[in-house]
C-alpha positions as CSV (number, residue, x, y, z in Angstrom):
1,X,0.3,0.0,0.0
2,X,1.5,3.6,-1.3
3,X,2.3,6.0,1.4
4,X,0.0,9.1,1.3
5,X,0.8,12.7,2.0
6,X,-1.0,13.0,5.5
7,X,-2.2,16.3,6.0
8,X,-4.6,18.2,8.2
9,X,-7.5,17.9,5.7
10,X,-5.7,15.3,3.3
11,X,-5.4,12.7,6.0
12,X,-9.1,13.0,6.1
13,X,-9.9,13.0,2.7
14,X,-7.6,10.1,1.7
15,X,-7.1,7.4,3.9
16,X,-7.7,3.7,2.5
17,X,-7.7,2.5,-1.0
18,X,-11.1,1.9,-2.6
19,X,-12.8,-1.4,-2.4
20,X,-14.0,-1.2,-5.7
21,X,-10.5,-0.6,-7.5
22,X,-9.3,-3.5,-9.7
23,X,-5.8,-2.0,-9.6
24,X,-5.4,-2.3,-5.8
25,X,-2.8,0.6,-5.6
26,X,-4.7,3.7,-6.9
27,X,-5.7,6.3,-4.0
28,X,-9.0,8.2,-4.2
29,X,-11.4,10.1,-2.0
30,X,-13.8,8.0,-0.1
31,X,-16.8,7.7,-2.0
32,X,-18.8,8.8,0.5
33,X,-17.2,12.0,1.2
34,X,-19.4,14.4,-0.2
35,X,-18.8,18.0,-1.2
36,X,-21.3,19.4,1.7
37,X,-19.3,17.4,4.0
38,X,-16.0,19.2,2.7
39,X,-17.5,22.3,2.9
40,X,-18.5,22.0,6.5
41,X,-14.8,20.8,7.4
42,X,-13.7,24.4,6.0
43,X,-16.2,26.1,7.9
44,X,-15.0,24.7,10.9
45,X,-11.5,25.3,10.4
46,X,-12.4,29.0,9.6
47,X,-14.8,29.4,13.0
48,X,-11.5,28.5,14.7
49,X,-9.9,31.6,13.7
50,X,-7.8,30.3,10.5
51,X,-6.9,33.0,8.3
52,X,-7.3,33.1,4.3
53,X,-3.8,32.6,3.6
54,X,-4.0,29.4,5.7
55,X,-6.9,28.5,3.8
56,X,-5.1,29.0,0.5
57,X,-1.8,27.0,1.7
58,X,-4.0,24.5,2.7
59,X,-5.8,23.8,-0.6
60,X,-2.6,24.1,-2.3
61,X,-1.4,20.9,-0.2
62,X,-4.3,19.2,-1.5
63,X,-2.8,16.7,-4.5
64,X,-4.5,17.9,-7.9
65,X,-5.1,14.4,-8.8
66,X,-7.2,13.9,-5.8
67,X,-9.7,16.6,-6.9
68,X,-9.5,15.3,-10.5
69,X,-10.3,12.2,-9.6
70,X,-13.6,13.5,-7.6
71,X,-16.8,12.7,-9.2
72,X,-17.9,15.6,-11.6
73,X,-20.9,16.5,-9.4
74,X,-18.6,16.7,-6.1
75,X,-16.1,19.0,-8.0
76,X,-18.7,21.1,-9.2
77,X,-20.3,21.4,-5.8
78,X,-17.0,22.2,-4.1
79,X,-16.0,25.2,-6.3
80,X,-18.4,27.5,-5.2
81,X,-17.5,26.9,-1.5
82,X,-14.0,27.4,-2.3
83,X,-14.5,30.5,-3.9
84,X,-16.8,31.7,-1.2
85,X,-13.9,31.1,1.5
86,X,-11.4,32.9,-0.5
87,X,-13.0,36.1,-1.2
88,X,-13.0,38.9,1.5
89,X,-16.1,38.9,3.4
90,X,-18.1,42.5,3.3
91,X,-18.8,43.8,6.7
92,X,-22.4,43.4,7.7
93,X,-25.1,46.0,8.9
94,X,-26.0,45.9,12.2
95,X,-29.7,45.7,12.3
96,X,-31.4,46.1,15.5
97,X,-34.1,43.5,16.0
98,X,-37.6,44.6,17.8
99,X,-37.7,43.7,21.3
100,X,-39.9,40.4,21.1
101,X,-40.8,40.3,24.9
102,X,-44.3,42.0,25.5
103,X,-43.1,43.0,28.7
104,X,-40.2,45.1,27.9
105,X,-42.3,46.8,25.1
106,X,-44.9,47.7,27.7
107,X,-42.1,49.1,30.1
108,X,-40.5,50.9,27.7
109,X,-43.9,52.8,26.9
110,X,-44.4,53.2,30.5
111,X,-41.1,55.1,31.0
112,X,-41.4,57.1,27.8
113,X,-45.1,58.2,29.2
114,X,-43.9,59.1,32.6
115,X,-41.1,60.9,31.2
116,X,-43.6,62.9,29.0
117,X,-46.0,63.3,31.8
118,X,-43.4,64.4,34.2
119,X,-42.2,67.2,31.7
120,X,-45.9,68.4,31.6
121,X,-46.4,68.3,35.1
122,X,-43.4,70.4,35.8
123,X,-44.6,73.0,33.0
124,X,-48.0,73.0,34.9
125,X,-46.5,74.0,38.2
126,X,-44.2,76.3,36.8
127,X,-47.3,78.4,35.4
128,X,-49.5,77.7,38.3
129,X,-46.6,79.1,40.3
130,X,-46.1,82.2,38.1
131,X,-49.8,82.8,38.5
132,X,-49.8,82.7,41.9
133,X,-47.1,85.3,42.0
134,X,-48.9,87.7,39.8
135,X,-52.3,87.3,41.8
136,X,-50.1,88.3,45.1
137,X,-48.6,91.2,43.1
138,X,-52.1,92.5,42.0
139,X,-53.0,92.6,45.9
140,X,-49.9,94.4,47.2
141,X,-50.8,97.0,44.4
142,X,-52.7,100.1,44.7
143,X,-55.8,99.7,42.0
144,X,-58.4,98.6,44.3
145,X,-60.3,97.3,41.3
146,X,-57.2,95.1,40.6
147,X,-57.1,93.8,44.4
148,X,-60.7,92.9,44.3
149,X,-60.4,90.9,41.2
150,X,-57.3,89.5,42.4
151,X,-59.1,88.7,45.7
152,X,-61.9,86.8,43.7
153,X,-59.2,85.1,42.1
154,X,-57.8,84.0,45.0
155,X,-61.2,82.7,46.7
156,X,-61.3,80.7,43.7
157,X,-57.9,79.0,43.3
158,X,-57.9,78.2,47.3
159,X,-61.7,76.8,47.2
160,X,-60.3,72.8,46.6
161,X,-56.6,73.3,46.3
162,X,-54.5,73.1,49.2
163,X,-51.1,73.7,47.7
164,X,-52.0,76.8,46.5
165,X,-53.4,77.7,50.0
166,X,-50.1,77.1,51.5
167,X,-48.1,78.9,48.2
168,X,-50.3,81.9,48.6
169,X,-49.6,82.5,52.2
170,X,-45.7,82.0,51.9
171,X,-46.0,84.6,49.0
172,X,-47.7,87.5,51.4
173,X,-51.3,87.0,50.5
174,X,-52.7,87.1,53.9
175,X,-51.8,90.9,55.0
176,X,-53.4,92.6,52.0
177,X,-56.3,90.5,52.1
178,X,-56.9,91.7,55.9
179,X,-56.1,95.2,54.9
180,X,-59.0,94.9,52.0
181,X,-61.7,95.0,55.1
182,X,-61.1,98.3,55.6
183,X,-62.4,99.3,52.0
184,X,-65.8,100.9,51.7
185,X,-66.6,99.0,49.0
186,X,-69.0,96.0,49.9
187,X,-68.2,93.8,47.3
188,X,-64.5,94.2,48.0
189,X,-65.2,93.3,51.7
190,X,-66.8,90.3,50.8
191,X,-64.3,89.0,48.3
192,X,-61.4,89.2,50.9
193,X,-63.6,87.5,53.5
194,X,-64.2,84.6,51.3
195,X,-60.6,84.4,50.2
196,X,-59.6,84.6,53.6
197,X,-62.1,81.6,54.6
198,X,-60.8,79.7,51.9
199,X,-57.2,80.2,52.8
200,X,-57.8,78.8,56.4
201,X,-59.5,75.7,55.3
202,X,-57.7,72.7,56.9
203,X,-54.6,74.7,57.5
204,X,-53.7,75.7,61.0
205,X,-51.0,77.9,60.0
206,X,-52.8,80.1,57.9
207,X,-55.7,80.2,60.9
208,X,-52.8,81.6,63.1
209,X,-51.7,83.9,60.6
210,X,-55.2,85.6,59.8
211,X,-55.9,86.2,63.6
212,X,-52.2,87.5,64.1
213,X,-52.9,90.0,61.2
214,X,-55.8,91.2,62.8
215,X,-58.5,89.7,61.1
216,X,-60.9,89.4,64.1
217,X,-61.0,93.1,65.2
218,X,-61.5,94.3,61.4
219,X,-64.7,91.8,61.4
220,X,-65.6,93.2,64.3
221,X,-65.6,96.5,63.1
222,X,-67.7,95.6,60.0
223,X,-70.7,94.3,61.8
224,X,-70.5,97.1,64.7
225,X,-70.8,99.8,62.1
226,X,-73.5,102.5,62.4
227,X,-74.9,101.4,59.3
228,X,-76.6,97.9,59.3
229,X,-74.4,95.2,57.5
230,X,-75.8,93.3,54.6
231,X,-76.5,89.7,55.1
232,X,-73.8,89.0,52.6
233,X,-71.2,90.5,54.9
234,X,-72.7,89.0,58.0
235,X,-73.0,85.7,56.7
236,X,-69.1,85.9,55.5
237,X,-68.2,87.2,58.9
238,X,-70.3,84.3,60.7
239,X,-68.3,81.9,58.3
240,X,-65.0,83.2,59.2
241,X,-65.4,82.8,63.0
242,X,-66.6,79.3,62.5
243,X,-63.3,78.2,60.6
244,X,-61.1,80.3,62.7
245,X,-62.5,79.1,65.8
246,X,-61.5,75.3,64.9
247,X,-57.9,76.2,66.0
248,X,-57.5,75.5,69.8
249,X,-55.0,78.6,70.1
250,X,-57.6,81.1,68.4
251,X,-60.6,80.1,70.9
252,X,-59.5,82.3,74.0
253,X,-58.7,85.3,71.5
254,X,-61.8,85.3,69.3
255,X,-63.9,84.7,72.9
256,X,-62.5,87.5,74.6
257,X,-62.7,90.0,71.4
258,X,-66.3,90.4,71.4
259,X,-67.3,87.8,68.8
260,X,-69.7,86.1,71.3
261,X,-72.2,88.4,71.6
262,X,-72.2,89.4,67.7
263,X,-73.0,85.4,67.3
264,X,-75.8,85.3,70.0
265,X,-77.1,88.3,68.2
266,X,-76.9,86.6,64.9
267,X,-78.5,83.5,66.2
268,X,-81.5,85.4,67.4
269,X,-81.8,86.7,64.1
270,X,-81.3,83.9,62.3
271,X,-83.8,82.1,64.1
272,X,-86.6,84.1,62.5
273,X,-85.4,83.8,59.1
274,X,-84.6,81.2,56.6
275,X,-80.8,81.5,56.4
276,X,-80.5,78.0,57.8
277,X,-76.5,77.8,56.7
278,X,-75.5,81.1,58.5
279,X,-77.6,79.6,61.6
280,X,-75.8,76.4,61.6
281,X,-72.6,78.3,61.2
282,X,-73.4,80.2,64.3
283,X,-73.8,77.5,66.3
284,X,-71.0,75.7,65.6
285,X,-68.8,78.6,66.0
286,X,-70.5,78.9,69.4
287,X,-69.6,75.2,70.3
288,X,-66.2,75.6,69.2
289,X,-65.8,78.5,71.8
290,X,-67.4,76.8,74.2
291,X,-64.9,74.2,74.3
292,X,-62.6,76.7,75.9
293,X,-63.3,77.2,79.5
294,X,-62.6,80.8,79.5
295,X,-65.3,81.8,77.2
296,X,-68.2,80.3,79.1
297,X,-68.7,83.4,81.4
298,X,-68.7,85.4,78.3
299,X,-71.5,83.1,77.1
300,X,-73.4,83.3,80.2
301,X,-73.1,87.2,79.9
302,X,-74.5,87.2,76.6
303,X,-77.8,85.2,77.6
304,X,-76.8,82.6,75.1
305,X,-78.1,79.6,77.7
306,X,-81.9,81.0,77.6
307,X,-81.9,81.2,73.6
308,X,-80.5,77.7,73.5
309,X,-83.1,76.1,75.8
310,X,-86.0,77.9,74.0
311,X,-84.8,76.6,70.6
312,X,-84.6,73.0,71.9
313,X,-87.7,72.2,70.3
314,X,-86.3,72.2,66.4
315,X,-84.9,68.9,65.8
316,X,-82.7,70.4,63.2
317,X,-80.0,72.2,65.9
318,X,-81.2,70.5,69.0
319,X,-78.4,68.0,69.1
320,X,-75.9,70.7,68.4
321,X,-77.2,72.9,71.4
322,X,-77.3,69.9,73.8
323,X,-73.8,69.8,73.0
324,X,-73.1,73.1,73.7
325,X,-74.7,73.0,77.3
326,X,-72.7,69.7,77.9
327,X,-69.8,71.9,77.3
328,X,-71.4,74.8,79.7
329,X,-72.3,72.7,82.5
330,X,-68.8,72.0,83.3
331,X,-68.2,75.1,84.6
332,X,-70.0,77.1,87.9
333,X,-70.6,79.9,85.5
334,X,-72.5,77.7,83.1
335,X,-74.5,75.6,85.8
336,X,-75.7,78.6,87.4
337,X,-77.0,79.8,84.2
338,X,-79.1,76.8,83.5
339,X,-80.1,76.9,87.1
340,X,-81.5,80.2,87.0
341,X,-83.2,79.6,83.4
342,X,-86.9,79.8,83.4
343,X,-88.3,76.1,82.4
344,X,-84.8,74.8,82.0
345,X,-85.2,71.5,83.9
346,X,-89.0,70.7,82.2
347,X,-87.5,71.1,78.9
348,X,-84.5,69.2,79.3
349,X,-86.7,66.2,81.2
350,X,-88.8,66.5,78.2
351,X,-85.8,65.7,76.1
352,X,-85.2,62.5,77.9
353,X,-88.6,61.4,76.5
354,X,-87.1,61.6,72.8
355,X,-86.9,58.2,72.1
356,X,-86.2,58.7,68.5
357,X,-83.1,60.6,69.2
358,X,-80.6,58.6,71.7
359,X,-78.2,60.9,71.2
360,X,-80.2,63.9,72.6
361,X,-81.2,61.6,75.4
362,X,-77.7,60.8,76.5
363,X,-76.9,64.4,76.3
364,X,-79.5,65.8,78.1
365,X,-79.1,62.8,80.8
366,X,-75.3,64.1,81.2
367,X,-76.2,67.7,81.7
368,X,-78.9,66.7,84.3
369,X,-76.5,64.3,86.1
370,X,-73.9,66.9,86.4
371,X,-76.7,69.3,87.6
372,X,-78.0,66.6,90.1
373,X,-74.7,66.2,91.8
374,X,-73.6,69.5,92.2
375,X,-76.9,71.6,93.9
376,X,-79.7,70.0,96.4
377,X,-81.9,72.7,94.9
378,X,-81.6,71.7,91.1
379,X,-82.3,68.1,92.4
380,X,-85.7,69.1,93.9
381,X,-86.5,71.0,90.8
382,X,-86.1,68.0,88.6
383,X,-88.4,66.0,90.8
384,X,-90.9,68.5,90.3
385,X,-90.6,68.3,86.7
386,X,-91.4,64.6,86.8
387,X,-88.2,63.1,86.3
388,X,-88.3,60.1,88.0
389,X,-90.9,58.7,85.7
390,X,-88.7,59.7,83.0
391,X,-85.6,58.5,84.3
392,X,-87.2,54.8,84.9
393,X,-88.5,54.5,81.4
394,X,-84.9,55.5,80.3
395,X,-83.2,52.8,82.5
396,X,-85.8,50.3,80.7
397,X,-85.6,51.6,77.2
398,X,-82.6,54.1,76.7
399,X,-79.6,53.3,74.9
400,X,-76.6,51.6,77.2
401,X,-74.9,55.1,78.0
402,X,-78.6,56.7,78.8
403,X,-79.4,53.9,81.1
404,X,-76.1,54.2,82.8
405,X,-76.7,58.1,83.5
406,X,-80.3,57.5,84.4
407,X,-79.2,55.1,87.0
408,X,-76.8,57.5,88.4
409,X,-79.5,60.3,88.8
410,X,-81.8,57.8,90.4
411,X,-79.2,57.1,92.8
412,X,-78.3,60.7,93.7
413,X,-82.0,61.3,94.4
414,X,-82.6,58.2,96.2
415,X,-79.8,59.0,98.7
416,X,-81.2,62.5,98.9
417,X,-84.7,61.1,99.8
418,X,-83.1,58.9,102.5
419,X,-81.3,61.8,104.1
420,X,-84.6,63.9,104.2
421,X,-86.6,60.8,105.9
422,X,-83.6,60.4,108.3
423,X,-83.8,64.2,109.1
424,X,-87.5,64.1,109.8
425,X,-87.2,61.6,112.4
426,X,-84.3,63.1,114.0
427,X,-81.7,60.4,113.2
428,X,-84.0,57.5,114.9
429,X,-85.4,56.0,111.7
430,X,-85.4,52.6,112.5
431,X,-87.3,53.0,115.6
432,X,-89.7,55.0,113.6
433,X,-90.4,52.5,110.7
434,X,-89.9,49.3,112.3
435,X,-92.7,46.8,112.0
436,X,-93.8,44.0,114.3
437,X,-91.8,40.9,113.4
438,X,-94.1,38.3,111.4
439,X,-92.2,35.1,110.6
440,X,-92.8,33.8,107.2
441,X,-93.4,30.3,108.4
442,X,-96.2,31.3,110.5
443,X,-97.6,34.0,108.2
444,X,-99.1,31.2,106.0
445,X,-101.1,29.7,109.0
446,X,-101.7,32.8,111.3
447,X,-105.0,33.8,111.1
448,X,-103.9,37.0,112.4
449,X,-101.8,37.7,109.3
450,X,-104.1,40.8,108.1
451,X,-104.2,42.0,111.5
452,X,-100.3,42.1,111.5
453,X,-100.4,44.0,108.0
454,X,-102.6,46.4,109.2
455,X,-100.5,47.2,112.1
456,X,-97.8,47.4,109.6
457,X,-99.6,50.0,107.8
458,X,-100.4,51.9,110.8
459,X,-96.9,52.2,111.8
460,X,-95.8,53.3,108.5
461,X,-94.9,56.8,108.1
462,X,-96.5,59.3,105.8
463,X,-93.5,59.9,103.8
464,X,-93.0,56.2,103.3
465,X,-96.5,55.8,102.1
466,X,-96.1,58.7,99.9
467,X,-92.7,57.0,98.2
468,X,-94.7,53.7,98.0
469,X,-97.4,55.7,96.1
470,X,-94.8,57.5,93.9
471,X,-93.2,54.0,92.9
472,X,-96.4,52.4,92.3
473,X,-97.6,55.1,90.1
474,X,-94.3,55.2,88.2
475,X,-94.6,51.3,87.4
476,X,-98.0,51.5,86.1
477,X,-97.1,54.5,83.8
478,X,-94.2,52.6,82.3
479,X,-96.2,49.5,82.1
480,X,-98.7,51.9,79.9
481,X,-95.9,52.9,77.8
482,X,-94.4,49.5,77.0
483,X,-97.9,48.4,76.1
484,X,-97.9,51.4,73.9
485,X,-94.6,50.7,72.4
486,X,-95.6,46.8,71.8
487,X,-98.8,47.9,69.9
488,X,-100.6,45.8,72.4
489,X,-104.5,46.4,71.9
490,X,-105.3,49.3,73.9
491,X,-108.1,47.4,76.1
492,X,-105.1,45.5,77.2
493,X,-105.5,44.7,81.2
494,X,-102.5,43.8,83.1
495,X,-102.8,40.6,85.1
496,X,-103.6,40.3,88.4
497,X,-100.1,38.8,89.1
498,X,-98.6,42.3,87.6
499,X,-101.1,44.1,90.1
500,X,-99.9,42.1,93.1
501,X,-96.1,42.9,92.0
502,X,-96.8,46.7,92.0
503,X,-98.9,46.8,95.0
504,X,-96.5,44.7,97.1
505,X,-93.2,46.6,95.8
506,X,-91.5,49.2,98.0
507,X,-88.6,51.8,97.6
508,X,-86.2,49.2,98.5
509,X,-86.6,47.4,95.0
510,X,-85.9,50.3,93.2
511,X,-83.1,52.9,92.7
512,X,-85.3,55.4,93.7
C-alpha cells in the first residue's frame, strides 16, 4: 500500500484504498465523502480563527489528482464553496431587532409616558406658580379694582387646592387681604372675607396667621358699624369665625374679642329667618368657643343659655344645642346659668322622652346628671319636673349610655330622699319605721296575718306611704308606655299577678 501525504485536511480526505478498485494501488477520495461534508470541514477550520492565507496554503497541499479524480458532481459542488471562502467578507450592517418580549415593550412605553407626564407636570406647576405670584403682586398693588379681582381669584384658586393655600400664604397674600376689610366697597369686603375663609380651610398655620394679622377686630368693626351690615357680609363674618375657632389657640382670642355677643345676636336674628346655613355656622362657632372654659362666662353674660333652651324644640339644631350645654355645665358659671334659666329642667326632662333621638337623650341625661350631683335645689326642681318616671323609663328603654346616666341620677335622688327621711325622724329612723316581726313560716298559717299587716300599715310613716304610692304610679305609667310601644290592644289589662307585684313593691326594690 503506497504511502499517502497526511495533511490536516488531506489525511481526512484520503485514508484507505477503494474497495471497488481493480488495480489495488490507486488512491482516491472516499466515495461517501460529499462536497457538503467537505465544505463543513472548511467552515469548522475558519470558525477556529484560521486566516485566508492559511486556507490557500491548505488547499495547495491537497493533491491535484485527488481533486481531478473526484466525481464530477462533487467537484462542481466544491468550487463555489472554495470561491466563497477565498473571497474577503463584506462587513454586515448591524440591524436592531425589535424587542420580542411584550413586557419589555410595555415597560418602555410606560417609561416614555412617565417622562412625558413629568415634563408636562413640571410645566404646569411652573405656570401655576407664576400665576400665583401675579395674583399676589396685584393684591399688593394700589389699584382697588385690581385688588378686588385678585381677591376673587384667590377665592377660586384656594377653594379646593391645598397647595395653593400654602403657596399664597408663603407669598404674602394674607396681610393685603386683611387690609381690604377697611375698604368702603362691600363687594371688595366680601371678596376678601371669602378669600380669607378659603385660605384657612384645613390649614392651621394660615388660621393663626389670619388672626395675627388683625382680621378678628376688623371683622367685628365691619358688623358694628353704624350702618347695618348686609346679609352677605354678616354671613361671611360668621363663616370666618367658624373656621378660625376650629384652632384651639384662637378660641380664647376670639372669645375675649367680643365675637360671642355678635354670634348670639346673629343667632337670634337667624332664628326667625330662612338663612339656615348661617344659623348652623353660628351654632358650630359657639360650640367651638364653648370648648374653652374661659369663654363660658362670656356666653353666660350674653344670655346664650335661655336662647339655646328655647330653641331645643327644633330637631335640626337640638343635638348641637345640647352639645353646647354639655360644655357649659362643666363650669360653675354654666351650671348657674342653666339653674336660673326659666323652665330649664322641664325642657331637659322632656328631652329624655325623645326615644327617636338616642344621642339627644344621652346628652340631656349628662347635663341633668352633672346638675344633680352639684346642687340640692336643682334636684328638687328635677323632681318637680317629673324626672323620676322619665328616668325609670330611660333605664328600661334607653341606650346603654343613657341607662347608666339615668341610674346615676336615680341613685343621687334616692340618697337625697333617704337623708330627708332621716332628718324628719331626728336620726332614729329604725325605730320609727320598724314593723312587728311576723315570721314567714307562721304567716301562712296565722289567722291574724291580716291584723299584722294592718298594724304594719298603721306604723308606716306618711313619708314612706308617699314614696310607695309614687313608686306604684311610676311602675304603672311605665307599663302603659311599654304596652303602647309593643302595639298591644288598647283594652289590654295587666294580669292580677302584675297588680300584686306593683302593690307589694317598695322603694327598696328600685333605685329611687
